[in-house]
matplotlib code that plots the C-alpha trace (Angstrom):
import matplotlib.pyplot as plt

x = [-0.1, 1.3, 1.0, -0.1, 0.5, -2.6, -6.1, -7.9, -6.5, -7.8, -7.0, -7.6, -9.6, -10.7, -8.9, -5.4, -3.1, -3.0, -5.9, -5.9, -7.4, -11.1, -11.6, -15.0, -15.9, -13.1, -14.0, -12.0, -12.7, -11.4, -12.2, -12.4, -10.2, -9.6, -6.2, -5.9, -6.5, -10.0, -13.0, -15.0, -18.8, -20.2, -20.1, -22.5, -25.1, -23.3, -22.8, -19.2, -17.6, -14.5, -12.3, -9.2, -6.9, -3.9, -2.9, -5.9, -7.9, -10.4, -13.0, -15.6, -18.2, -20.9, -21.1, -22.8, -20.6, -21.4, -19.7, -17.2, -16.1, -16.6, -16.6, -16.4, -15.6, -14.4, -17.4, -15.6, -12.3, -9.8, -6.5, -3.2, -1.5, -0.9, -4.2, -4.3, -7.4, -9.5, -12.9, -14.9, -17.8, -19.3, -17.1, -13.9, -11.5, -9.7, -6.6, -4.9, -1.9, -1.4, 0.0, -3.0, -2.9, -4.5, -2.5, -4.1, -2.0, -2.2, -4.5, -3.6, -6.5, -6.0, -8.8, -9.6, -11.2, -14.7, -12.8, -10.6, -13.6, -15.5, -12.7, -12.4, -16.0, -15.6, -16.1, -13.6, -15.2, -18.7, -17.6, -15.8, -18.8, -21.0, -18.7, -18.5, -22.3, -22.9, -20.7, -22.2, -20.2, -21.6, -20.0, -16.7, -16.7, -16.9, -15.9, -14.3, -10.9, -11.5, -11.2, -13.4, -11.7, -13.7, -12.2, -8.5, -9.5, -10.6, -7.4, -5.3, -7.0, -6.1]
y = [-0.1, 3.4, 6.4, 9.4, 13.1, 14.3, 13.3, 14.8, 15.5, 16.9, 15.6, 18.3, 16.8, 19.8, 23.1, 24.1, 25.9, 29.3, 31.5, 35.0, 37.6, 38.5, 34.8, 34.0, 31.1, 28.6, 25.8, 24.2, 20.7, 18.9, 15.5, 15.3, 12.4, 10.9, 9.9, 7.0, 9.0, 7.5, 9.7, 10.4, 9.4, 10.4, 14.0, 13.6, 16.4, 18.6, 22.1, 23.0, 26.3, 26.9, 29.7, 31.1, 33.2, 35.4, 37.2, 39.2, 38.7, 35.9, 34.9, 32.3, 30.4, 27.7, 24.6, 21.3, 18.2, 15.8, 12.4, 13.2, 16.2, 20.0, 22.2, 26.0, 29.1, 32.5, 34.8, 38.1, 39.7, 38.9, 40.7, 39.0, 36.7, 33.2, 31.9, 29.1, 26.6, 25.1, 23.4, 22.9, 20.2, 18.3, 19.3, 18.6, 21.0, 19.9, 19.5, 19.0, 20.9, 24.3, 23.0, 23.6, 26.7, 28.8, 31.6, 34.5, 36.1, 39.6, 39.9, 42.2, 44.4, 46.6, 45.0, 46.3, 44.6, 45.8, 47.5, 49.7, 50.5, 51.7, 54.0, 55.3, 56.2, 58.1, 61.9, 63.5, 67.0, 65.8, 63.3, 66.4, 68.5, 65.8, 65.4, 69.0, 69.5, 67.0, 68.7, 71.6, 74.2, 72.6, 69.1, 70.6, 69.7, 73.2, 76.3, 79.7, 78.4, 75.4, 76.5, 75.5, 72.3, 72.5, 75.8, 74.4, 71.3, 73.6, 75.7, 72.6, 71.6, 74.9]
z = [0.0, -0.9, 1.3, -0.8, 0.4, -1.0, 0.5, -2.5, -6.0, -9.5, -12.9, -15.8, -18.5, -20.7, -21.2, -20.6, -18.2, -20.2, -21.1, -22.7, -20.6, -21.5, -22.9, -21.7, -23.8, -23.2, -20.8, -17.9, -16.6, -13.5, -12.3, -8.5, -7.3, -4.0, -2.3, -4.6, -7.7, -8.3, -9.3, -6.1, -7.1, -3.8, -4.9, -7.9, -8.2, -5.3, -5.8, -6.1, -5.5, -7.8, -6.8, -8.4, -5.9, -6.7, -3.8, -2.2, -5.3, -5.5, -8.2, -7.3, -9.4, -8.4, -10.7, -10.2, -10.0, -12.8, -13.5, -10.6, -12.5, -12.7, -15.8, -15.9, -17.9, -16.7, -16.7, -16.2, -17.2, -14.4, -14.0, -15.5, -13.5, -12.1, -10.0, -7.6, -8.2, -5.6, -5.7, -2.8, -2.8, -0.1, 2.4, 0.6, -0.8, -4.0, -4.3, -1.0, -2.2, -4.0, -7.2, -9.6, -11.3, -14.3, -15.8, -17.4, -20.2, -21.7, -24.8, -27.7, -26.5, -23.6, -21.4, -18.2, -15.2, -13.8, -10.8, -13.2, -15.4, -12.4, -11.4, -14.9, -14.9, -11.6, -12.2, -9.7, -9.8, -9.1, -6.2, -4.5, -4.9, -3.5, -0.4, 0.2, -0.2, 2.6, 5.1, 7.2, 9.3, 12.6, 11.9, 11.3, 7.7, 5.9, 7.7, 6.8, 7.3, 4.9, 1.3, -1.5, -2.9, -6.1, -6.6, -6.2, -8.3, -11.2, -11.0, -11.2, -14.5, -16.0]

ax = plt.figure().add_subplot(projection="3d")
ax.plot(x, y, z, "-o")
ax.set_aspect("equal")
plt.show()
């Protein structure tokens, strides 16, 4: 009898290791395996949570286990980088090690994530005006010693 290090394992059956940023059609497929590298049939029909993690950034998607495997695609634009893959189903976390990765590489297009897009849409002048309009003299926000920030913002644009 061989003693394996991992209690749970993954075997990739669809897709690859690399994907271009913005590719939301390509599919990844992984078979959920036990410590003897056999498919885990007890998880059939369970809802699995697929997560890709890179530093503090994490993407998650819920999928159903079918034939002891999960299939998923990236449904949003993710930042470029190497993501660690984990799949949680039926109380198990696959794989037991941190060796399964998906790498997102740059596209020819200059794609931006949803967070960057939201920042580009932010109108700084309107935001400053909104913040100042919510302040009153009594709460210490706007007072005679506190200059009009919108005035200085407009001067800086000249």
